[in-house]
N, C-alpha and C positions, 0 to 999 in steps of 0.2 A: 933665726929668726924666732923660733919659738920664744926664747928668753926676752928677745928686745920686744915683742909683743906685748909680754906679759908684765914687763916693766912700765910700757906705756900704759896698760891698764891699771896697773897700781897708782901711777901719777895720778892718772886722769879721776881716781876714786878719791885720791887725797884732796885735790882741787876743789872737787864737788862737794867733799865733807866740811873741807874750810869754807867755803860759800855757803852753805847749807846753816852752819855755826853763825855765821855774822848777821846773815839775813834775821835769825833766830832772833838773836840779840838785839836788834834793831827793832823788831815787831815786839818785843818785851818793853823796848821803852817806850815806843808809841803808844801801847796798851797802859802803861800806868802814867801817860801825859793826860789822858782824857779819853772821850768818845770817839769819834771819828775824826781822824788826822785831816788837818787843812793841807792846802797843795803846798805850801814852804816845808811843811813836816814830810810830805809825802817826796817831794824832790829830793829834800836833805837825806830821807832813808834808802832811797833809789840810788843817788849818787854815791853814797857811803858804799852801798851793797857793790855798785860796780868798781869800787877802789879796793874793796876786801877780796874779791876774786882774782886769782893769778891770771885768768884768761883776759878779764876786762880792764884790769889796773892800769895797763899801759895803752889802752885804746883812747881816741879823741872823741867821747861820747859826751853829747849834750843833751840835759834831761830837761825836759817841760812837761807841767802838770797843770790841767785846766780841768776842774770839779773832779777830780780822780782820775781822769784820763791822761795814762802817761804816753809822751811822744820821745822815742829815743831818735836823735839824729846825730851825725857825724860819720866816724870812721871805726870800724872794728878790724883788728889786725887778723882775723880768719873768719872762715865761715862758722864755725865752731864759736869764736867768741862772740859773733851775732847773736847765736841763739841762745848762749849763756845769758847776755843782757837780757833778751825778753824773757828767759827763764826767771832772772832775779828779781827783774821790776813786777813780774807776776805774782812773786811770792812774798813780796812787802805787804802787809795788813794794812787794807783800805784802797788800794790801787782796782780801779773798777774794769780797766781795760788798757793795754799795751798795744801802740802802734809803733812798730820797728822801720825806721826810715834811715839805717845804718847802711853805709857802703862798705865793702871788703877792700882794704887796701894795705899794703904793707906800710905800716905806720914808721918803721925803721928808715925808710927812704921818701917818704911823703915830703913836700915841700910845701910851707905855708905861702902863699900868695901874697904880695905887698899889700899895705893897707892904701886905699888912694884918698 
């Protein structure tokens, strides 16, 4: 039991470390692009951060940005992934606030409703 818990702790630290590195690289590119990033740049940076993290990469997350305010909509695969999505968005340089409207669902079994 102790070994399993320790393995999970090490894995969680590795995932967080990779996420932080990815966001830092994206923030660096935003800083060199100009002063204040516009909404499209923020949307791109937040979306890339979601794809870079193992916790949120396979979640169905849509990122909206309006005047620096980020809204996350869609589905996260776990409560931890939902929290990670907020944390990632908050770490992007230029984001003024984050509204997390993500639902937690098992995306492996989720069905996409037919278009009408």
